[in-house]
C-alpha positions in Angstrom: 0.0 0.0 0.0 1.4 3.5 -0.9 2.3 6.1 1.7 -0.7 8.3 2.7 1.5 11.3 3.4 3.5 12.5 0.4 6.2 15.1 0.1 8.4 16.4 -2.8 11.4 18.3 -1.5 13.5 20.7 -3.5 16.4 21.2 -1.2 18.1 24.0 -3.1 15.4 26.4 -1.9 14.2 24.2 1.0 10.7 24.0 -0.5 8.4 21.1 0.1 5.1 20.2 -1.7 2.8 18.2 0.6 -0.2 16.1 -0.3 -2.0 13.4 1.6 -4.9 11.0 1.5 -7.6 13.4 2.6 -6.4 16.8 1.3 -8.3 18.5 -1.5 -5.3 20.5 -2.8 -1.5 20.3 -2.3 0.4 22.8 -0.2 3.7 24.5 -1.0 5.8 25.0 2.2 9.0 27.0 2.4 11.4 27.3 5.3 12.4 30.8 4.2 8.7 31.9 4.2 8.2 30.4 7.6 11.0 32.6 9.0 9.9 35.8 7.2 8.6 38.7 9.4 5.1 40.2 8.9 1.8 38.9 7.7 -1.3 40.5 6.3 -2.7 43.0 8.6 -5.2 41.3 10.9 -8.1 43.6 11.9 -11.1 43.0 14.0 -14.4 42.9 12.0 -16.2 46.2 12.0 -19.9 46.8 12.3 -20.4 49.5 9.7 -24.2 49.1 9.3 -24.7 48.9 13.1 -27.3 46.9 14.9 -30.1 49.0 13.4 -29.0 48.1 9.9 -28.3 44.4 10.5 -30.2 42.2 8.0 -30.0 39.2 10.4 -31.4 41.1 13.4 -34.1 42.9 11.5 -36.2 41.0 8.9 -37.7 44.3 7.8 -34.2 45.7 7.0 -33.5 42.6 4.9 -36.8 43.1 3.1 -36.0 46.7 2.3 -32.6 45.9 0.9 -33.9 43.0 -1.2 -37.7 42.9 -1.6 -37.5 39.7 -3.6 -35.3 38.0 -1.0 -36.1 35.0 1.2 -37.7 35.5 4.6 -36.6 34.6 8.1 -37.7 31.2 9.4 -37.4 30.2 13.1 -35.2 27.2 13.4 -34.9 26.9 17.2 -37.5 29.0 19.0 -35.9 31.9 21.0 -32.4 31.1 19.8 -31.8 30.4 16.1 -33.4 31.8 13.0 -32.4 31.1 9.4 -33.2 32.0 5.8 -32.2 30.7 2.4 -29.2 32.6 0.9 -30.5 35.2 -1.6 -27.4 34.7 -3.7 -26.5 31.0 -3.4 -23.5 29.2 -4.8 -24.5 25.8 -3.5 -27.2 24.0 -5.5 -29.5 22.8 -2.7 -30.7 24.5 0.5 -27.9 27.1 0.8 -29.0 28.5 4.1 -27.7 31.0 6.8 -28.2 30.2 10.5 -27.8 32.9 13.2 -28.6 33.5 16.8 -31.9 35.4 17.1 -34.5 36.3 19.7 -37.9 37.9 19.3 -37.0 39.9 22.4 -35.0 42.9 21.2 -33.5 43.4 24.7 -31.9 40.0 24.3 -31.3 40.2 20.5 -28.9 43.1 20.5 -26.5 42.3 23.3 -26.6 38.5 23.1 -27.1 37.7 19.4 -25.6 40.6 17.5 -21.9 39.6 17.7 -19.3 39.9 15.0 -15.7 40.1 16.5 -13.7 36.9 16.9 -13.2 37.6 20.6 -17.0 37.4 21.1 -17.5 34.1 19.2 -18.3 31.6 21.8 -19.7 28.1 22.5 -23.4 29.3 22.3 -22.8 30.3 18.6 -21.1 27.0 17.8 -23.5 24.7 19.6 -26.9 26.2 18.7 -26.1 27.0 15.1 -24.6 23.6 14.4 -27.6 22.0 16.2 -30.1 23.8 13.9 -28.1 22.8 10.9 -28.0 19.2 12.0 -31.8 19.1 12.5 -32.4 20.5 9.0 -29.9 18.0 7.5 -31.9 15.1 9.1 -35.0 16.3 7.3 -33.4 17.0 3.9 -34.6 14.8 1.1 -32.7 14.2 -2.2 -34.8 15.7 -5.0 -36.6 12.7 -6.6 -35.8 13.9 -10.1 -32.1 13.9 -9.4 -29.5 11.1 -9.5 -26.8 13.4 -8.1 -24.7 12.5 -5.1 -24.9 15.3 -2.6 -22.8 16.3 0.4 -23.5 18.9 3.1 -21.0 21.7 3.4 -21.2 23.9 6.5 -19.1 26.4 8.2 -18.3 29.8 9.7 -16.6 32.8 8.1 -14.9 34.9 10.8 -13.4 38.2 9.7 -13.2 40.1 6.4 -10.3 38.1 5.0 -12.4 34.9 5.7 -15.4 36.3 3.7 -17.5 37.4 6.6 -19.7 39.9 4.7 -22.4 40.4 7.4 -21.2 41.7 10.8 -23.3 39.2 12.7 -22.0 35.6 13.3 -23.7 33.1 11.2 -23.3 29.5 9.9 -23.7 28.8 6.2 -24.6 25.4 4.9 -25.8 23.8 1.7 -25.7 20.7 -0.3 -23.1 20.4 -3.0 -23.2 18.1 -6.0 -20.2 15.8 -5.7 -18.7 15.5 -9.2 -15.8 13.3 -8.2 -16.7 11.2 -5.1 -13.9 10.0 -2.9 -14.0 6.7 -1.1 -11.5 5.7 1.5 -11.2 2.2 3.0 -10.7 1.5 6.7 -7.1 0.1 6.0 -6.3 3.3 4.1 -7.6 5.6 6.9 -5.9 3.5 9.6 -2.6 3.8 7.8 -3.2 7.5 7.3 -3.5 8.2 11.0 -0.6 5.8 11.8 1.6 7.9 9.6 0.3 11.1 11.2 1.3 9.6 14.6 4.7 8.7 13.2 5.2 12.4 12.1 4.1 13.5 15.6 1.2 15.5 14.3 -1.6 14.2 16.5 -2.0 17.0 19.0 -4.7 15.2 21.1 -6.9 12.1 20.7 -9.3 10.0 22.8 -11.8 7.3 21.7 -14.2 9.9 20.3 -12.1 12.9 18.9 -8.8 13.9 17.4 -7.0 17.3 17.0 -4.5 17.0 14.2 -1.9 19.3 12.7 -2.6 18.5 9.0 0.2 17.2 6.8 -1.1 19.4 4.0 -2.3 22.5 5.8 -4.8 24.8 4.0 -3.5 27.9 5.8 -1.1 29.2 8.3 -1.5 27.4 11.6 -4.4 25.4 10.2 -5.7 22.6 12.4 -8.3 19.8 12.0 -10.8 18.4 14.5 -12.1 14.9 13.8 -15.2 13.2 15.1 -14.0 9.6 15.2 -16.3 7.0 13.7 -18.6 9.7 12.3 -19.1 10.6 8.6 -22.1 13.0 8.5 -23.4 15.8 10.7 -26.6 13.8 11.2 -24.6 11.3 13.2 -23.5 13.9 15.8 -25.1 13.7 19.2 -25.7 16.7 21.5 -22.6 15.8 23.4 -20.5 15.9 20.2 -21.8 19.4 19.5 -21.0 20.5 23.1 -17.5 19.1 22.8 -16.9 20.9 19.6 -18.3 24.1 20.9 -16.0 24.1 23.9 -12.8 22.9 22.2 -13.5 25.0 19.1 -13.6 28.1 21.2 -10.3 27.2 22.8 -8.7 26.9 19.3 -10.1 30.3 18.3 -8.7 31.8 21.5 -5.2 30.5 20.6 -5.5 32.1 17.2 -6.7 35.4 18.6 -4.8 35.9 21.8 -1.6 34.0 21.1 -1.1 34.3 17.3 -2.8 37.6 16.6 -5.1 36.0 14.0 -8.6 37.4 13.6 -9.7 36.0 10.3 -10.6 32.2 10.3 -12.7 29.9 8.3 -14.2 26.8 10.1 -15.4 24.3 7.5 -17.2 21.0 8.0 -16.4 18.2 5.5 -17.7 14.6 5.5 -19.2 11.9 3.4 -21.7 12.0 0.6 -25.3 11.8 2.0 -26.1 8.3 3.4 -22.6 7.1 2.7 -19.7 6.2 5.0 -16.7 7.0 2.8 -15.0 10.0 4.4 -14.4 10.9 8.0 -16.3 13.8 9.4 -13.9 16.7 10.3 -13.9 20.4 11.0 -11.1 22.4 9.3 -9.8 25.5 11.1 -8.1 27.6 8.4 -6.7 31.0 9.4 -6.7 33.6 6.6 -3.3 35.3 6.9 -2.0 35.5 3.3 -4.2 36.7 0.5 -4.8 34.3 -2.4 -2.2 34.9 -5.2 -0.7 33.3 -8.2 -0.1 29.7 -7.0 -3.4 29.5 -5.2 -5.2 30.3 -8.4 -3.6 27.2 -9.9 -4.8 25.0 -7.1 -1.8 25.0 -4.7 -2.0 26.5 -1.2 1.0 28.5 -0.2 1.4 28.1 3.6 4.0 29.7 5.9 3.9 27.1 8.7 5.1 23.5 8.4 2.9 20.9 10.1 5.5 20.2 12.8 5.4 23.9 13.7 1.6 23.8 13.9 1.7 20.8 16.2 4.2 22.5 18.5 2.1 25.6 18.8 -1.1 23.7 19.7 0.7 21.3 22.0 2.5 23.9 24.1 1.1 25.4 27.2 -1.0 28.6 26.8 -0.8 30.0 30.3 -0.1 33.7 29.9 -2.6 35.4 32.3 -2.6 38.6 30.1 -3.8 36.6 27.1 -6.0 34.1 28.9 -5.0 30.7 30.3 -6.3 27.7 28.4 -6.7 24.3 29.9 -4.5 21.4 28.5 -6.4 19.5 25.9 -7.1 16.5 28.2 -8.5 18.7 30.9 -10.5 20.7 28.5 -12.2 17.7 27.0 -12.9 16.4 30.5 -14.5 19.7 31.4 -17.1 19.6 28.6 -19.8 18.1 30.9 -19.8 21.4 32.8 -21.0 23.3 29.7 -24.8 23.6 29.6 -25.8 25.3 26.3 -29.2 26.4 27.6 -27.8 27.8 30.8 -25.0 29.5 29.0 -27.3 31.3 26.6 -29.7 32.5 29.3 -26.8 33.4 31.7 -25.2 35.5 29.1 -28.6 37.1 28.2 -29.3 37.9 31.9 -25.8 39.3 32.6 -25.6 41.4 29.4 -29.1 42.8 29.6 -28.7 43.6 33.2 -25.4 45.4 32.7 -27.1 48.1 30.6 -24.6 48.1 27.8 -25.3 50.6 25.1 -25.0 50.0 21.4 -21.4 50.1 20.2 -19.9 49.0 23.5 -18.4 45.6 24.1 -20.3 43.9 26.9 -18.7 41.7 29.5 -18.4 38.0 28.4 -19.7 35.3 30.6 -17.6 32.1 31.0 -19.9 29.3 29.5 -18.1 26.6 31.5 -18.4 28.2 34.9 -20.6 26.3 37.4 -24.2 27.3 37.5 -25.0 30.0 40.1 -21.5 31.5 39.6 -21.6 32.4 35.9 -18.5 34.7 35.9 -16.2 32.6 38.1 -15.3 29.0 38.9 -12.3 26.8 38.3 -13.1 25.7 34.8 -13.6 27.9 31.7 -12.0 29.9 29.0 -9.7 31.7 31.5 -8.5 29.4 34.2 -5.7 29.0 36.8 -3.9 25.7 36.3 -2.2 23.5 38.8 1.5 22.8 38.6 0.7 19.2 37.6 -1.0 20.4 34.4 1.8 22.7 33.2 2.0 21.1 29.8 -0.7 20.3 27.3 -1.7 16.6 27.2 -1.2 14.7 24.0 
């Protein structure tokens, strides 16, 4: 059986072209680029229309801007609304999901968020849950013989394509023109080779965090749901786990790497098939697409070993926010109550009397109930000496 991780090295310039079993495009990696100073300017997303002009917060504003556009539909009462994309590029059910409340006192301070530092577990959990429920109900058009796959994800920041200053999940069904099928022996060898390259940042019997052999962007990282192939297979505990761990990954990007533009993209198998593992790609947008990317090769400034080292090291700077080691973070997921987190944030923010344009205080979603802003477990924590290094 051939190797699953491939590399062509051109040592005169110390350039490496990486490909692997699961990648969708090769990556060009350069030691000289990895050492070069400076990146694209990373700016926080701005809210130029303001809350009053937000098409996600105000159905009437959306209607005024596009009278022929689709209308808001409640996906989860009191928490999530959605509508079909007025300008779709996915052929079936291209939809936007976003936090929404009929109570305007809750809607503005709780739901209308757009900066990476405010993207939290409630957004990840509730929006993915709404998307999962719609995916369960989706039926293949009877007149079609196409093979369809759900694509879903978040665009955070201008460089990542976040056009609306209000966090939302986009999803839709693509027509798979060239289906890929991977056997269990191939996948087993693939992950054994990742182990051999020391690129498995964390794994247990249900999840993996991997520094990809063929990264799609600087400090890209992949989250795998082990034994799962489609979003419809995810249980609520899986969504809770991803919400908690995904937020920690974003905090590393934001607070430790200065990255504010990130795509989070879900990829899995063709509908009703079990041919590809379900994974979430975290791809920071640091370099603008240029010549080589147009030809289908990603130019990436971090080698996979550098990505693994960054996500494996301890992140314990109090000024940036201390993040639990991966093992402890996964163990803490049971403390996250999505319902309580949503309402605790609503109560705290509405009660604080924040005016439009200010950044309200954030509530730790993992804090014990009854003490929503404190506790030993959460996004900012004090760690014992015995947990000074990230678990592998």
